[in-house]
VOPAGU-2260 file (C-alpha; in pm, 1 decimal, decimal comma):
REM VOPAGU-2260
SITE   aa  ch    i         X         Y         Z
SITE  MET   A    0   -7266,7    9281,6  -24589,2
SITE  SER   A    1   -7477,4    9026,0  -24510,6
SITE  ILE   A    2   -7528,7    8690,4  -24246,7
SITE  LEU   A    3   -7583,3    8355,6  -24363,0
SITE  GLY   A    4   -7644,0    8436,7  -24695,8
SITE  LYS   A    5   -7950,4    8701,2  -24635,2
SITE  PRO   A    6   -7851,6    9101,6  -24768,2
SITE  HIS   A    7   -7844,4    9343,7  -24509,3
SITE  VAL   A    8   -8099,4    9610,4  -24561,1
SITE  CYS   A    9   -8314,4    9874,6  -24338,2
SITE  PRO   A   10   -8547,3    9726,5  -24190,8
SITE  ASN   A   11   -8767,9   10004,1  -24227,7
SITE  CYS   A   12   -8758,1   10112,4  -24616,6
SITE  ALA   A   13   -8564,9    9787,0  -24737,6
SITE  SER   A   14   -8252,1   10021,4  -24882,1
SITE  PRO   A   15   -7934,2    9864,9  -24945,3
SITE  GLN   A   16   -7761,0   10181,6  -24825,2
SITE  TYR   A   17   -7669,7   10186,5  -24435,9
SITE  TYR   A   18   -7383,6   10265,4  -24258,7
SITE  LYS   A   19   -7288,9   10161,7  -23918,8
SITE  SER   A   20   -7384,6   10407,5  -23627,8
SITE  ARG   A   21   -7196,1   10506,2  -23322,5
SITE  ARG   A   22   -7288,5   10284,2  -22979,9
SITE  LYS   A   23   -7446,3   10505,0  -22739,8
SITE  GLY   A   24   -7463,9   10376,0  -22339,8
SITE  LEU   A   25   -7372,3   10161,1  -22140,0
SITE  LEU   A   26   -7599,2    9897,2  -22215,7
SITE  GLU   A   27   -7550,2    9930,5  -22636,4
SITE  HIS   A   28   -7182,1    9903,8  -22502,0
SITE  PHE   A   29   -7263,9    9590,1  -22302,0
SITE  LEU   A   30   -7442,0    9438,7  -22610,2
SITE  HIS   A   31   -7179,1    9462,6  -22846,7
SITE  ALA   A   32   -6899,0    9326,9  -22638,8
SITE  VAL   A   33   -7099,1    9001,0  -22507,1
SITE  PHE   A   34   -7314,1    8973,5  -22807,2
SITE  PHE   A   35   -7197,8    9144,4  -23112,1
SITE  VAL   A   36   -7535,2    9345,1  -23153,8
SITE  THR   A   37   -7389,8    9639,4  -23347,5
SITE  PRO   A   38   -7633,4    9959,7  -23420,8
SITE  PHE   A   39   -7710,7   10125,7  -23812,7
SITE  ARG   A   40   -7848,1   10375,9  -23943,1
SITE  CYS   A   41   -8028,4   10414,8  -24291,9
SITE  VAL   A   42   -7924,4   10641,5  -24570,2
SITE  VAL   A   43   -8259,7   10694,7  -24664,4
SITE  CYS   A   44   -8520,1   10680,3  -24417,0
SITE  ASP   A   45   -8265,3   10804,0  -24124,0
SITE  LYS   A   46   -8343,7   10509,6  -23935,8
SITE  ARG   A   47   -8129,1   10355,4  -23649,4
SITE  TYR   A   48   -8164,3    9944,3  -23625,6
SITE  PHE   A   49   -7953,1    9696,3  -23422,3
SITE  ARG   A   50   -7779,7    9360,0  -23652,2
SITE  PHE   A   51   -7574,2    9115,5  -23480,1
SITE  ARG   A   52   -7209,1    9189,8  -23595,1
SITE  PHE   A   53   -6997,8    8851,5  -23603,8
SITE  PRO   A   54   -6614,4    8882,8  -23531,8
SITE  THR   A   55   -6395,1    8814,0  -23863,4
SITE  THR   A   56   -6046,7    8691,2  -23769,3
SITE  PRO   A   57   -5760,2    8929,0  -23932,8
SITE  ASN   A   58   -5590,1    8813,3  -24196,5
SITE  HIS   A   59   -5183,2    8815,7  -24029,4
SITE  ASP   A   60   -5091,2    8741,6  -24417,6
SITE  LYS   A   61   -5187,7    9058,1  -24571,5
SITE  HIS   A   62   -4930,3    9237,4  -24380,0
SITE  HIS   A   63   -4597,1    9031,2  -24436,7
SITE  ALA   A   64   -4379,7    9058,5  -24735,3
SITE  PRO   A   65   -4363,2    8732,3  -24922,9
SITE  THR   A   66   -4051,6    8558,2  -24881,1
SITE  ALA   A   67   -3895,0    8396,3  -25172,0
């Protein structure tokens, strides 16, 4: 995942291996809902950090069969 062309890496160890972490508490749910801030966790150093996640528009054409 990258934002504006910058690769997504852990800010602690610079590893590109990460996964989306669960949101904890009302503040994190609020930050996610309003500012699209999502927690991630590094696979290598286990550090939890936050990044902006921009919402993507779903591609509705994927689910429809092509018409002839």
